[in-house]
Each structure stands twice: as structure tokens, then as C-alpha cells.
N, C-alpha and C positions, 0 to 999 in steps of 0.2 A: 464403360458407358455405352449406351445404345448409339448406333451409327446415325440414326435420323430421329427427328422429332416424333414421327409416327411410331417408330419402334419404341421410343422412350415412353410415349403415351400408352402404348400397349402394356408396357411393364407397370406403369402407374395403375391402369385398370386391373391388372392381375393383383396388384397389392390391395386394391379395394375389394376384390373378390374375397379376400380373406376376412374382410369385415362383414357385418351383418346387413349392410345396406349397399345396393349397387351405386356406382359412381354417378350415374345419371340422376338418381334421386337426390343425392347430395348437392348436385349443381343447381337444382331448383331453389335451394336455400340461399345460395349466394355464389356469385361467380369468383372462382379462384384463378389467379394468373399463372397458369401452367407454363406459358411461353417464357416468362421471365425466370422461372425456376430452371427450365431446361437450358436457357441461355447462360445461367449462372453455373451450370455444371452439377446441379443437385441430382443426386441419385434418385431413381424413380420411387423407391420405397420411402426415402426421406421426404420427397415431394408429396406423396400420399399421406404421410403422417402430418405434415404441415397443413395440408388441405383439411384433413380431418379435424385438427385443432381449430382452424379458422371457421369451419362450418359449425362446430359445437358452440364456439363463441357467438356466432351470428344467431344460432338457434336459441341459445340462452337469452340473448338480448331480445329477440322477438317475443319471447315469453315473459320478459321483464324478470328473469331469474338469473341474470348475469351477476358475476362476483362483483361486490362493491369494495372489496379490499384494495384491489389494483385494477386499473383501467383495462389492462391487456391480458387478464387471466381468462382462460377458455373454460374453466370449471364453473359449475353452477353456484349460485349464492348459497352460503352455509356449508360449503365443502370443508372437509377435514384436511389437515396438513397445509403445506405451503402452496401459495399460488403458483400456477404454471403459465407462463406467457404463451400467447398464440405463436409467436415466431421466436425461436431461440437463437441467440446470437452465435 
């Protein structure tokens, strides 16, 4: 685990760099609570993945294209396969 929150956030940003959209662009969609993830000991790559699911869920809701099968599914309406929750237990 990273030694400080700042180092941890640097690793989260690096994980987002592997996606097609910079972290700052995703933050505009909705604020994700990174501090609680860090405090819970979540690995940076796992926090980035959780944030990504959270933002897709928010984005789909804003477009009124959110999944209607389950309340917490981050996939868009009409997706194939099983629903996937925003936060995995």
C-alpha cells in the first residue's frame, strides 16, 4: 500500500491513465469519495475501478439510460448478461 494518501492518489490517477478518459473528466460527472477508499485500505487500482463503475452509473442515470433490472447496476439499460453492482461486497 502507498505510504501516504497523496502517493495513493497518484497510483489511482495512473490507473485512470490506462482508461480512455482522464480522471479529472470523470470527476465532473460526480464526486467519488476517494478518502474513504484510502482509509479503508482499498488498493489504488481497485479504487479506480470502483470509481469507474460509480461514474458509469451516474452517467447512465443522467441520460435516463440506467439499468431498470436492479437499482445498483452500473451497466446501461438493455445490457446483456447479469447486472453488475456499482460497489462489490
